C-alpha positions in Angstrom: 0.0 0.0 0.0 2.9 2.3 0.7 4.2 1.7 -2.9 0.7 2.4 -4.3 0.6 5.6 -2.4 4.1 6.6 -3.6 3.7 6.0 -7.3 0.0 5.2 -7.9 -1.7 1.9 -8.8 -0.8 2.0 -12.5 2.9 2.7 -12.0 3.4 0.3 -9.0 5.4 -2.8 -9.9 5.3 -6.1 -8.0 9.1 -6.4 -8.2 9.4 -3.2 -6.2 6.8 -4.3 -3.7 8.4 -7.7 -3.0 11.9 -6.1 -2.8 10.6 -3.6 -0.1 8.8 -6.3 1.8 11.8 -8.7 1.6 9.7 -11.6 0.2 9.7 -13.6 -3.1 7.4 -13.2 -6.1 6.0 -16.6 -5.2 5.0 -15.4 -1.7 3.3 -12.4 -3.2 1.2 -14.4 -5.7 0.5 -17.1 -3.1 -1.7 -14.5 -1.4 -2.8 -12.2 -4.3 -3.8 -13.2 -7.8 -3.0 -9.7 -9.1 -1.5 -6.6 -7.5 -5.0 -5.0 -7.4 -6.1 -7.7 -5.0 -3.9 -6.1 -2.3 -6.7 -3.5 -2.2 -9.1 -6.3 -1.0 -6.9 -7.0 1.9 -7.0 -3.3 2.9 -10.8 -3.3 2.5 -11.0 -6.4 4.7 -9.1 -4.6 7.5 -11.7 -1.7 7.3 -14.6 -4.2 7.4 -13.2 -5.9 10.5 -12.9 -2.6 12.3 -16.5 -1.7 11.5 -17.9 -5.2 12.4 -16.0 -5.4 15.7 -17.0 -2.0 16.8 -20.7 -2.6 15.9 -20.7 -5.9 17.7 -19.1 -4.3 20.8 -21.8 -1.6 20.8 -24.6 -4.2 20.6 -23.0 -6.2 23.5 -22.9 -3.2 25.7 -26.4 -2.1 24.9 -25.6 1.2 23.2 -28.4 3.0 21.3 -28.5 2.3 17.6 -27.4 5.7 16.6 -24.4 5.5 19.0 -23.4 2.1 17.7 -23.3 3.4 14.1 -21.5 6.6 15.1 -18.7 4.6 16.7 -18.6 1.9 14.0 -18.3 4.4 11.1 -15.7 6.3 13.1 -13.6 3.1 13.5 -14.1 2.4 9.8 -12.8 5.8 8.7 -9.9 5.6 11.2 -8.6 2.3 9.9 -9.2 3.4 6.3 -6.8 6.3 6.8 -4.3 4.0 8.4 -4.3 1.4 5.6 -4.9 3.6 2.6 -3.5 7.1 2.4 -3.9 9.5 0.5 -7.6 9.9 -0.3 -7.1 8.8 -3.9 -5.9 5.4 -2.7 -9.0 5.0 -0.5 -11.0 5.7 -3.7 -9.1 3.0 -5.5 -10.0 0.5 -2.7 -13.7 1.4 -3.0 -13.7 1.1 -6.8 -12.0 -2.3 -6.7 -14.5 -3.6 -4.2 -17.4 -2.3 -6.2 -16.0 -3.7 -9.4 -15.6 -7.2 -8.0 -18.8 -8.1 -6.2 -18.4 -11.0 -3.8 -14.6 -10.9 -3.7 -14.5 -9.0 -0.4 -16.9 -11.4 1.3 -14.6 -14.3 0.1 -11.6 -12.6 1.6 -13.4 -12.0 4.9 -14.8 -15.6 5.0 -16.1 -16.4 8.5 -13.8 -13.9 10.2 -16.1 -10.9 10.0 -19.3 -9.8 8.2 -19.2 -7.1 5.5 -20.4 -3.7 6.6 -24.0 -4.1 5.1 -24.4 -7.4 7.0 -23.0 -6.0 10.2 -25.2 -2.9 9.8 -28.2 -5.2 9.2 -27.6 -6.8 12.6 -27.5 -3.4 14.3 -30.7 -2.3 12.6 -32.5 -5.5 13.4 -31.7 -5.0 17.1 -32.8 -1.4 16.8 -36.1 -2.6 15.3 -36.6 -5.0 18.2 -36.0 -2.2 20.7 -38.4 0.1 18.9 -35.6 2.6 17.9 -35.8 1.8 14.1 -38.9 1.5 12.0 -39.9 -2.1 11.5 -41.9 -1.7 8.3 -38.9 -2.3 6.1 -36.3 -5.1 6.0 -33.3 -4.5 8.1 -31.0 -5.4 5.2 -32.6 -2.8 2.9 -32.2 -0.1 5.5 -28.6 -1.2 6.0 -27.8 -0.8 2.3 -29.3 2.7 2.3 -27.4 3.7 5.4 -24.0 2.3 4.4 -24.0 3.6 0.9 -25.2 7.0 1.9 -22.5 7.4 4.6 -19.7 6.1 2.4 -20.7 8.1 -0.7 -20.9 11.2 1.4 -17.5 10.6 3.0 -16.0 10.2 -0.4 -17.6 13.4 -1.6 -16.5 15.2 1.5 -12.9 14.1 1.0 -13.1 15.8 -2.4 -14.8 19.1 -1.5 -14.1 19.4 2.2 -16.5 20.5 4.9 -19.2 22.9 3.7 -19.7 26.1 5.6 -21.8 25.8 8.7 -22.1 22.0 8.2 -20.7 19.0 10.0 -18.6 16.5 7.9 -20.8 15.1 5.1 -20.4 11.5 6.4 -21.7 12.6 9.9 -24.5 14.5 8.3 -25.5 11.6 6.2 -25.6 9.3 9.2 -27.8 11.7 11.2 -30.2 12.3 8.3 -30.6 8.7 7.3 -31.1 7.5 10.9 -33.6 10.3 11.4 -35.6 8.9 8.6 -35.4 5.4 10.1 -37.1 6.4 13.3 -40.5 4.9 14.0 -43.2 7.4 12.8 -40.3 9.7 11.8 -41.1 13.4 11.6 -38.2 13.8 9.2 -35.9 15.5 11.7 -32.3 14.2 11.8 -31.5 12.0 14.8 -28.1 13.0 16.2 -26.0 10.1 17.5 -25.7 10.2 21.3 -22.3 9.2 22.6 -21.1 8.0 25.9 -17.7 9.1 27.2 -14.7 10.8 25.7 -13.7 7.9 23.5 -16.8 8.1 21.3 -16.4 11.8 21.0 -12.8 11.6 19.8 -13.8 9.0 17.2 -16.5 11.4 15.9 -13.9 14.2 15.5 -11.6 11.9 13.5 -14.3 11.4 10.9 -14.0 15.0 9.8 -11.0 14.3 7.7 -12.6 11.3 6.0 
């Protein structure tokens, strides 16, 4: 990933990657069919962070909005660690989108993909009466995940708009607001507990 960040995906060469890593060509191709498949490994790390944080929030009984706020903050934090600059994160997203099913294959039984993890959070929210129950949890999860991720990508391009929170945070609040039972259309702001959740929310601003 450091080589991709240094020279770009097109210019990166496997021989330079294996030389820097101190491994053989055979070792590289044992794990990756092509150099682009390294991006799936980065995406898997991001998915594991989201799923683990979401599961932890459910186990501790957090409200649905707080679970998602922490889970997306963890996702963006790891994304910046494994794929910097923003253009490289965009390449990861495009590769995952262009190869449906490949990311789930890489994750295996280790962790669910974000939509599946989000579905579990929403289903629990529906049982608690925090989320409308007249739509399937998986459908709501798709809307939520794609809205937040697309907004984050756009926000990384244009920056924060005047008098507005980061676009990813705004998307989360607006979409969750529309998922409330008998929603009046007003955004539902995630409620956090403790300083740890607050610091994660601040970090999403650069996503």
